[in-house]
DONULUM-188954 format. One record per atom (N, C-alpha, C): residue in three letters; z, x, y. Coordinates in steps of 0.05 Angstrom, whole numbers, padded with zeros to 5 digits, always signed. Layout:
AlaZXY;...
This chain:
Unk+00000+00012-00025;Unk+00004+00002-00005;Unk-00004+00023+00024;Unk-00016+00013+00040;Unk-00023+00034+00069;Unk+00000+00022+00093;Unk+00004+00029+00111;Unk+00014+00025+00137;Unk+00000-00002+00141;Unk-00024-00006+00146;Unk-00036-00030+00148;Unk-00032-00059+00138;Unk-00019-00050+00112;Unk-00026-00074+00095;Unk+00005-00080+00087;Unk+00020-00060+00095;Unk+00057-00063+00087;Unk+00066-00087+00100;Unk+00053-00099+00123;Unk+00065-00126+00128;Unk+00036-00136+00120;Unk+00040-00163+00105;Unk+00016-00170+00098;Unk+00002-00187+00127;Unk-00023-00197+00118;Unk-00046-00209+00136;Unk-00026-00240+00139;Unk-00032-00250+00160;Unk-00021-00277+00162;Unk-00047-00299+00141;Unk-00033-00323+00133;Unk-00052-00338+00126;Unk-00076-00342+00139;Unk-00098-00352+00132;Unk-00125-00359+00148;Unk-00115-00382+00165;Unk-00099-00399+00158;Unk-00088-00425+00186;Unk-00079-00413+00209;Unk-00058-00393+00197;Unk-00042-00380+00217;Unk-00056-00366+00231;Unk-00084-00349+00226;Unk-00095-00330+00246;Unk-00110-00343+00257;Unk-00124-00369+00248;Unk-00137-00386+00263;Unk-00123-00396+00286;Unk-00107-00401+00280;Unk-00089-00420+00306;Unk-00074-00392+00329;Unk-00079-00379+00318;Unk-00067-00345+00328;Unk-00094-00343+00350;Unk-00116-00335+00336;Unk-00130-00321+00350;Unk-00155-00344+00363;Unk-00158-00367+00356;Unk-00160-00387+00379;Unk-00143-00390+00402;Unk-00124-00393+00396;Unk-00102-00392+00413;Unk-00107-00377+00442;Unk-00109-00346+00427;Unk-00117-00325+00447;Unk-00141-00331+00470;Unk-00161-00347+00456;Unk-00189-00350+00474;Unk-00181-00377+00489;Unk-00162-00391+00484;Unk-00160-00410+00503;Unk-00148-00396+00534;Unk-00139-00373+00534;Unk-00121-00356+00554;Unk-00147-00333+00568;Unk-00165-00324+00551;Unk-00177-00299+00559;Unk-00208-00301+00549;Unk-00221-00287+00565;Unk-00250-00291+00561;Unk-00260-00257+00557;Unk-00284-00256+00554;Unk-00290-00223+00553;Unk-00308-00214+00573;Unk-00315-00187+00584;Unk-00334-00184+00599;Unk-00368-00190+00595;Unk-00367-00185+00567;Unk-00397-00192+00555;Unk-00401-00226+00562;Unk-00376-00239+00553;Unk-00386-00270+00556;Unk-00386-00278+00590;Unk-00375-00268+00607;Unk-00381-00269+00628;Unk-00398-00262+00639;Unk-00412-00235+00634;Unk-00433-00226+00638;Unk-00457-00242+00630;Unk-00457-00260+00604;Unk-00488-00267+00597;Unk-00483-00297+00611;Unk-00468-00310+00625;Unk-00477-00338+00635;Unk-00473-00332+00670;Unk-00459-00309+00678;Unk-00459-00305+00705;Unk-00490-00315+00721;Unk-00490-00337+00742;Unk-00509-00337+00761;Unk-00531-00355+00735;Unk-00534-00365+00719;Unk-00545-00386+00708;Unk-00533-00418+00705;Unk-00547-00430+00699;Unk-00541-00461+00698;Unk-00516-00466+00680;Unk-00508-00442+00660;Unk-00491-00451+00645;Unk-00463-00436+00653;Unk-00468-00425+00676;Unk-00441-00418+00687;Unk-00425-00440+00696;Unk-00397-00447+00680;Unk-00384-00469+00688;Unk-00355-00461+00697;Unk-00354-00436+00711;Unk-00324-00422+00723;Unk-00328-00415+00749;Unk-00310-00410+00757;Unk-00307-00390+00784;Unk-00294-00357+00779;Unk-00314-00346+00785;Unk-00299-00317+00778;Unk-00283-00305+00798;Unk-00258-00299+00793;Unk-00241-00292+00822;Unk-00234-00261+00821;Unk-00248-00240+00833;Unk-00234-00217+00839;Unk-00208-00220+00854;Unk-00182-00208+00840;Unk-00158-00214+00850;Unk-00146-00187+00858;Unk-00161-00176+00860;Unk-00147-00146+00865;Unk-00140-00132+00898;Unk-00164-00147+00912;Unk-00151-00143+00946;Unk-00182-00136+00963;Unk-00180-00144+00978;Unk-00208-00145+00995;Unk-00223-00106+00999;Unk-00200-00090+01000;Unk-00210-00065+00995;Unk-00224-00057+00979;Unk-00211-00061+00955;Unk-00225-00053+00926;Unk-00247-00072+00926;Unk-00245-00096+00925;Unk-00268-00113+00929;Unk-00293-00104+00936;Unk-00290-00093+00962;Unk-00317-00081+00979;Unk-00325-00059+00966;Unk-00306-00042+00957;Unk-00311-00013+00938;Unk-00331-00024+00917;Unk-00327-00052+00907;Unk-00343-00050+00883;Unk-00331-00077+00870;Unk-00349-00096+00861;Unk-00340-00121+00847;Unk-00353-00130+00826;Unk-00346-00150+00806;Unk-00374-00159+00795;Unk-00391-00179+00809;Unk-00414-00175+00809;Unk-00433-00193+00819;Unk-00427-00226+00817;Unk-00422-00236+00837;Unk-00414-00268+00838;Unk-00387-00271+00845;Unk-00374-00254+00840;Unk-00340-00252+00842;Unk-00331-00263+00864;Unk-00312-00281+00873;Unk-00302-00288+00897;Unk-00284-00271+00900;Unk-00278-00263+00932;Unk-00254-00246+00936;Unk-00224-00257+00937;Unk-00206-00258+00923;Unk-00187-00274+00929;Unk-00160-00260+00909;Unk-00147-00244+00929;Unk-00126-00232+00921;Unk-00105-00245+00907;Unk-00093-00237+00882;Unk-00072-00253+00872;Unk-00048-00262+00894;Unk-00040-00247+00912;Unk-00018-00255+00934;Unk-00030-00277+00950;Unk-00054-00284+00953;Unk-00059-00305+00970;Unk-00072-00326+00960;Unk-00069-00329+00931;Unk-00077-00354+00920;Unk-00063-00376+00922;Unk-00068-00399+00938;Unk-00049-00418+00949;Unk-00064-00441+00953;Unk-00055-00471+00947;Unk-00069-00493+00945;Unk-00092-00497+00962;Unk-00085-00489+00994;Unk-00108-00492+01012;Unk-00128-00476+01008;Unk-00133-00453+00995;Unk-00150-00433+00991;Unk-00162-00448+00972;Unk-00163-00463+00950;Unk-00171-00477+00928;Unk-00189-00503+00939;Unk-00171-00517+00959;Unk-00182-00545+00966;Unk-00212-00550+00961;Unk-00223-00535+00966;Unk-00256-00542+00964;Unk-00267-00540+00938;Unk-00251-00530+00918;Unk-00263-00532+00887;Unk-00248-00553+00880;Unk-00264-00575+00856;Unk-00261-00596+00848;Unk-00232-00587+00824;Unk-00217-00612+00821;Unk-00197-00601+00807;Unk-00200-00591+00787;Unk-00218-00598+00764;Unk-00221-00588+00734;Unk-00242-00568+00739;Unk-00242-00553+00756;Unk-00253-00518+00762;Unk-00240-00500+00745;Unk-00251-00487+00723;Unk-00245-00468+00713;Unk-00243-00438+00733;Unk-00219-00428+00731;Unk-00227-00402+00739;Unk-00217-00379+00724;Unk-00230-00355+00726;Unk-00230-00333+00715;Unk-00227-00319+00729;Unk-00203-00295+00721;Unk-00193-00277+00735;Unk-00193-00250+00733;Unk-00197-00234+00746;Unk-00193-00202+00734;Unk-00190-00183+00759;Unk-00174-00159+00743;Unk-00160-00140+00767;Unk-00173-00118+00756;Unk-00161-00096+00761;Unk-00178-00069+00758;Unk-00181-00061+00726;Unk-00167-00072+00713;Unk-00168-00067+00683;Unk-00139-00067+00664;Unk-00142-00065+00641;Unk-00118-00062+00624;Unk-00091-00055+00630;Unk-00092-00033+00648;Unk-00073-00022+00666;Unk-00058-00042+00679;Unk-00076-00060+00693;Unk-00065-00084+00721;Unk-00057-00108+00711;Unk-00035-00117+00719;Unk-00026-00137+00707;Unk-00036-00163+00735;Unk-00051-00162+00754;Unk-00059-00173+00776;Unk-00071-00199+00762;Unk-00095-00196+00748;Unk-00096-00225+00732;Unk-00082-00237+00716;Unk-00063-00224+00713;Unk-00037-00246+00694;Unk-00028-00258+00720;Unk-00020-00239+00735;Unk-00006-00254+00765;Unk-00015-00277+00782;Unk-00047-00280+00778;Unk-00066-00289+00791;Unk-00064-00317+00767;Unk-00068-00316+00744;Unk-00065-00335+00727;Unk-00046-00347+00732;Unk-00025-00342+00733;Unk+00005-00354+00741;Unk+00006-00372+00760;Unk-00012-00360+00784;Unk-00011-00371+00805;Unk-00028-00396+00804;Unk-00049-00394+00795;Unk-00067-00414+00787;Unk-00058-00442+00765;Unk-00045-00433+00752;Unk-00027-00445+00732;Unk-00013-00464+00745;Unk+00007-00448+00761;Unk+00033-00468+00785;Unk+00015-00489+00797;Unk-00011-00480+00810;Unk-00026-00501+00818;Unk-00038-00521+00800;Unk-00035-00516+00780;Unk-00048-00537+00760;Unk-00080-00531+00756;Unk-00086-00513+00758;Unk-00118-00502+00755;Unk-00116-00495+00727;Unk-00143-00499+00712;Unk-00142-00486+00692;Unk-00163-00461+00691;Unk-00144-00439+00679;Unk-00150-00406+00684;Unk-00158-00392+00657;Unk-00165-00375+00659;Unk-00168-00349+00639;Unk-00169-00329+00649;Unk-00164-00308+00631;Unk-00171-00268+00650;Unk-00194-00268+00637;Unk-00206-00251+00653;Unk-00225-00231+00640;Unk-00218-00208+00626;Unk-00217-00205+00601;Unk-00203-00181+00594;Unk-00217-00155+00596;Unk-00206-00130+00604;Unk-00213-00110+00613;Unk-00225-00100+00640;Unk-00220-00129+00659;Unk-00224-00125+00686;Unk-00250-00104+00696;Unk-00245-00095+00715;Unk-00267-00082+00728;Unk-00273-00060+00701;Unk-00252-00042+00691;Unk-00256-00025+00668;Unk-00274-00025+00649;Unk-00268-00049+00639;Unk-00279-00060+00620;Unk-00309-00068+00623;Unk-00310-00078+00648;Unk-00340-00089+00653;Unk-00356-00058+00656;Unk-00343-00035+00669;Unk-00362-00011+00670;Unk-00365-00003+00646;Unk-00349-00011+00629;Unk-00347+00008+00606;Unk-00364-00013+00583;Unk-00379-00036+00592;Unk-00394-00045+00572;Unk-00423-00043+00591;Unk-00430-00028+00610;Unk-00446-00016+00626;Unk-00460-00035+00640;Unk-00443-00051+00648;Unk-00453-00071+00673;Unk-00446-00054+00700;Unk-00465-00066+00715;Unk-00454-00055+00743;Unk-00438-00072+00769;Unk-00431-00054+00788;Unk-00417-00072+00804;Unk-00435-00074+00829;Unk-00429-00092+00849;Unk-00441-00096+00875;Unk-00421-00085+00898;Unk-00427-00078+00911;Unk-00404-00069+00943;Unk-00416-00090+00962;Unk-00395-00106+00974;Unk-00394-00119+01000;Unk-00412-00107+01025;
């Protein structure tokens, strides 16, 4: 028995619930990239790092809204069911999670783009500057 299987894998039903649950909370850079700017885009992508970082380079089509500035009045022009996808610098940054908390407290559906800017660049996708 290896260190990998020393703790047995979860039953299939538990794995399905766990991994399916993860996708309720996050998406990845590839999936976001695949629908950005197409008729299939059904979310608003928020760069939550701050304006200075946004201007240095951001995901195409992302809206600049720092996590600290997420308040109801800044979202009022979006319909109530709008899904927001947040991202920050990368896996070392918790800004996307902080933004997701703020959005959820405002009753907004939200997911995090796993990997943030670091993941975006790792996939070979480019950034745009303001």
